[in-house]
C-alpha positions in Angstrom: 33.9 10.0 2.8 34.0 8.1 -0.8 32.4 4.9 0.7 29.5 6.3 2.2 28.6 8.4 -1.0 29.1 5.0 -2.9 26.7 3.5 -0.5 23.9 6.1 -1.0 24.2 6.1 -4.7 24.3 2.1 -4.6 21.1 2.2 -2.4 19.1 4.7 -4.4 20.1 3.2 -7.7 18.4 0.0 -6.7 15.0 1.5 -7.2 16.1 1.8 -11.0 18.2 -1.3 -11.6 16.3 -3.8 -9.7 12.8 -2.3 -9.6 12.7 -2.4 -5.9 11.9 -0.2 -2.9 14.9 0.9 -0.7 15.4 1.4 2.9 13.1 4.0 4.4 10.5 4.2 1.6 7.0 4.6 2.9 4.3 1.6 1.8 0.9 0.7 2.3 -0.7 -2.7 1.9 -2.5 -3.8 -1.3 -6.6 -3.1 -1.4 -7.0 -7.2 -1.2 -4.5 -7.8 1.3 -6.6 -9.7 3.6 -8.3 -12.0 1.0 -4.7 -12.5 -1.0 -3.5 -16.1 -1.0 0.0 -15.0 0.8 -2.1 -14.0 3.7 -4.5 -17.0 3.6 -1.3 -19.1 4.0 -0.1 -17.2 7.2 -0.8 -17.8 11.1 -3.9 -16.3 12.4 -1.9 -14.3 15.3 0.2 -12.7 12.5 -2.4 -11.5 10.0 -4.1 -10.1 13.2 -1.2 -8.4 14.0 -1.0 -6.9 10.5 -4.7 -6.0 10.5 -3.6 -3.8 13.6 -0.8 -2.2 11.8 -2.9 -1.5 9.0 -5.7 0.0 11.0 -3.5 2.1 13.1 -2.9 4.9 10.3 0.4 5.2 11.1 3.0 5.2 8.5 4.7 1.7 7.3 8.3 1.6 6.3 10.9 -0.6 4.7 13.8 -1.6 7.0 15.2 -4.0 5.1 15.4 -5.4 1.2 15.9 -9.3 1.2 15.9 -11.8 -2.0 15.0 -15.3 -1.9 18.2 -16.3 -3.6 21.6 -13.9 -3.5 22.4 -11.4 -6.4 25.6 -13.6 -8.4 26.8 -12.4 -11.6 25.8 -8.5 -11.3 25.5 -8.7 -15.4 22.8 -8.7 -17.8 19.6 -9.9 -15.9 21.2 -11.9 -13.1 20.7 -9.0 -11.0 17.0 -9.1 -11.4 15.3 -11.6 -8.8 11.8 -12.0 -8.7 11.6 -13.4 -5.1 11.9 -9.7 -3.1 11.0 -9.6 0.5 10.7 -6.5 2.6 11.0 -5.8 6.2 8.3 -3.2 7.0 7.6 -1.7 10.5 5.4 0.8 11.9 6.4 4.3 12.5 4.8 4.9 16.0 6.5 8.6 15.7 9.1 10.1 13.7 12.2 7.6 13.6 10.7 5.5 16.5 9.8 2.0 14.8 7.7 -0.9 15.9 6.6 -4.4 14.8 8.8 -5.5 12.2 7.2 -8.1 9.5 8.8 -9.7 6.7 6.3 -9.6 3.9 6.7 -10.6 0.0 7.0 -7.5 -2.4 3.7 -8.2 -4.0 1.3 -7.5 -1.0 3.0 -3.9 -0.7 3.0 -0.6 -2.8 4.9 2.1 -3.0 3.8 5.7 -1.5 5.8 8.0 -3.6 6.7 11.1 -1.4 8.9 12.6 -3.6 10.4 15.4 -2.7 9.4 15.1 0.8 11.1 12.1 2.4 8.8 11.9 5.5 5.5 11.9 3.8 2.3 13.2 5.6 2.1 12.9 9.2 -0.7 10.7 10.4 -3.6 12.4 12.2 -3.0 10.6 15.5 0.6 11.9 15.7 -0.7 15.6 14.9 -0.9 17.7 18.2 -3.6 20.3 18.4 -3.0 23.8 18.8 -4.9 25.2 21.6 -4.3 28.7 21.3 -7.1 31.1 20.6 -6.2 34.2 18.0 -9.3 36.3 18.2 -9.2 38.4 21.0 -12.3 39.3 23.2 -13.1 42.1 25.7 -12.1 41.6 29.1 -14.3 42.5 32.2 -11.5 43.6 34.8 -13.8 43.9 38.2 -12.3 45.7 41.1 -10.8 42.7 43.0 -7.7 41.9 44.3 -6.0 40.8 41.0 -7.1 44.3 39.2 -4.5 46.6 38.3 -5.4 49.0 40.7 -4.4 46.6 43.5 -1.6 45.2 42.0 0.4 48.3 41.2 -1.0 50.1 44.3 -1.3 52.8 42.3 -4.4 55.0 43.4 -3.9 58.0 41.5 -4.0 58.8 37.9 -5.7 57.5 35.0 -5.5 53.6 35.5 -8.3 52.4 32.8 -6.6 50.7 30.1 -7.5 52.2 26.6 -8.1 50.2 23.3 -6.7 53.0 21.3 -3.0 54.9 20.8 -2.8 58.1 23.3 -0.5 60.9 22.2 1.7 61.7 25.2 2.3 65.3 26.3 5.5 67.0 25.4 6.4 64.7 22.7 7.1 66.2 19.1 6.3 64.2 15.9 9.0 62.6 14.2 10.0 64.3 11.2 11.5 63.1 7.7 15.1 61.7 8.5 14.8 62.2 12.3 13.4 58.5 12.7 13.6 55.3 11.1 10.4 54.5 12.4 8.2 57.4 11.1 6.6 55.6 8.2 6.0 52.5 10.5 4.4 54.9 13.2 2.2 56.7 10.6 0.9 53.2 8.9 
């Protein structure tokens, strides 16, 4: 258990020690990404797929932090590496990742979602609620699905009313007699 705790602490301290993102951070590409020198030096197919990733509107997350040379001494300023690269992926559904790309740190920006780890859910992943909460009057014609035909009751008051009806031979609750008295009066 201690090893797991230490791993979590070390991973989160990376943000403050090395000024880098950590795995799971949500990022976006910089505004001038398509005209950036790095983008111009990439193959056309990769740039096209990165455009599709940006245009999808889905969350983009960091899955790995890489450097162009290893951290060696871990003392002084040796741990600060200027060549940082991130593996970024498209989150097509919460926890489901697609399209891995390795990009340099200077073409992405951190989206700070603190304290919410997940960030905003993209519009394309939100299911619209089809329910209607405004009641409407229903016209029940005398057909085979009407209450009179379904219950096979041909006598008595079969009309559905829209107000409370006092039942005969039921006394009103008195204080202390029913815990629902105040609820019923309201």
